[in-house]
C-alpha positions in Angstrom: -47.3 -30.2 -92.6 -45.4 -31.0 -95.8 -42.2 -29.5 -94.3 -42.6 -31.6 -91.2 -42.9 -34.7 -93.3 -39.8 -33.8 -95.3 -37.9 -33.1 -92.1 -38.9 -36.4 -90.6 -37.8 -38.2 -93.8 -34.3 -36.5 -93.7 -33.6 -37.0 -90.0 -32.1 -40.5 -90.3 -29.7 -39.3 -93.0 -28.6 -36.2 -91.1 -28.0 -38.2 -87.9 -26.2 -41.0 -89.7 -23.7 -38.6 -91.4 -22.9 -37.0 -88.1 -22.1 -40.3 -86.4 -19.7 -41.3 -89.1 -17.3 -38.4 -88.5 -13.7 -39.7 -88.2 -11.4 -38.5 -85.4 -8.2 -38.8 -87.3 -6.7 -37.1 -90.4 -6.0 -39.1 -93.5 -2.9 -37.8 -95.4 -1.4 -38.2 -98.8 1.9 -40.0 -99.0 4.0 -36.7 -99.4 2.1 -35.1 -96.5 2.7 -38.2 -94.3 6.4 -38.3 -95.2 6.7 -34.6 -94.2 4.9 -35.3 -90.9 7.5 -38.0 -90.0 10.2 -35.3 -89.7 8.6 -34.4 -86.3 10.7 -36.2 -83.7 7.7 -36.4 -81.3 5.7 -38.5 -83.7 5.0 -42.1 -82.8 4.8 -44.4 -85.9 2.6 -47.5 -85.8 2.7 -50.2 -88.5 -0.7 -51.9 -88.3 0.3 -54.9 -90.5 1.2 -58.4 -89.5 4.6 -59.1 -88.0 5.6 -61.0 -91.2 4.7 -57.9 -93.4 6.6 -55.7 -91.0 9.8 -57.8 -91.3 9.6 -57.6 -95.1 9.9 -53.8 -94.9 8.6 -50.9 -92.8 9.0 -47.2 -92.3 12.0 -46.4 -90.1 11.2 -46.0 -86.4 7.8 -47.7 -86.8 6.6 -50.0 -84.1 4.6 -53.1 -85.2 1.2 -53.3 -83.7 -0.9 -55.7 -85.7 -4.5 -54.5 -85.8 -5.7 -58.1 -86.3 -4.0 -59.1 -83.0 -6.3 -59.9 -80.1 -4.2 -57.7 -77.8 -4.0 -54.6 -80.1 -5.9 -52.5 -77.6 -3.4 -53.5 -74.9 -0.4 -52.8 -77.2 -1.5 -49.3 -77.9 -1.4 -48.5 -74.2 2.4 -48.5 -74.5 2.1 -45.3 -76.6 1.9 -41.8 -75.2 -1.6 -40.5 -75.7 -0.3 -37.0 -75.4 1.9 -37.3 -78.5 0.9 -37.5 -82.1 0.6 -41.0 -83.7 1.1 -41.8 -87.4 -0.4 -45.1 -88.5 -0.1 -47.0 -91.7 -0.7 -50.5 -93.2 -0.3 -52.0 -96.7 -3.1 -50.2 -98.5 -4.9 -48.0 -96.1 -7.8 -50.2 -94.8 -6.3 -51.6 -91.6 -4.7 -48.3 -90.6 -8.1 -46.6 -90.6 -9.4 -49.3 -88.2 -6.3 -48.8 -86.1 -6.8 -45.0 -86.1 -10.4 -45.6 -85.0 -9.3 -47.7 -82.1 -6.6 -45.1 -81.1 -9.2 -42.4 -81.1 -11.5 -44.5 -78.9 -8.6 -45.1 -76.6 -8.2 -41.3 -76.0 -5.5 -40.3 -78.6 -6.2 -36.9 -80.1 -3.6 -36.4 -82.8 -3.9 -39.4 -85.2 -2.6 -39.3 -88.7 -3.4 -42.1 -91.3 -1.3 -42.8 -94.4 -4.3 -42.9 -96.8 -3.0 -45.2 -99.5 -0.6 -47.2 -97.3 2.9 -48.5 -97.6 2.3 -49.6 -101.2 2.0 -45.9 -102.2 4.9 -45.0 -99.9 7.1 -47.4 -101.9 5.7 -46.0 -105.2 7.0 -42.6 -104.1 10.5 -44.1 -103.6 10.5 -43.3 -99.9 12.8 -45.5 -97.8 11.8 -48.7 -96.0 13.9 -50.8 -93.7 13.9 -54.5 -93.1 13.8 -56.1 -89.7 14.6 -59.5 -88.3 12.2 -59.4 -85.4 
């Protein structure tokens, strides 16, 4: 009886931890930089267009996670190819990675500490006028 009570008390915690499993891989900045050497990778910058113009990773496509049509924008990506996603500090990219996963993407990689850490590592960024 005591074991049954204990099991019933732990059940919500066991179920809750299973439902919080992420379907993407967070990567350190050096790992992410290495990943981008793969020509098949699609790079998504989840920041605002203004942030994107100020500096972004080369070949990145701007898809603002805060945009109302983000879900529509990601349909332009190839779900069969890997996607690398980043933002300024790592919060928005995780939300974007979640949405990509729900949209059927299987190989999703998140820059854990964002573009700020990318720049701290002296990796290159390019500026854009659009």
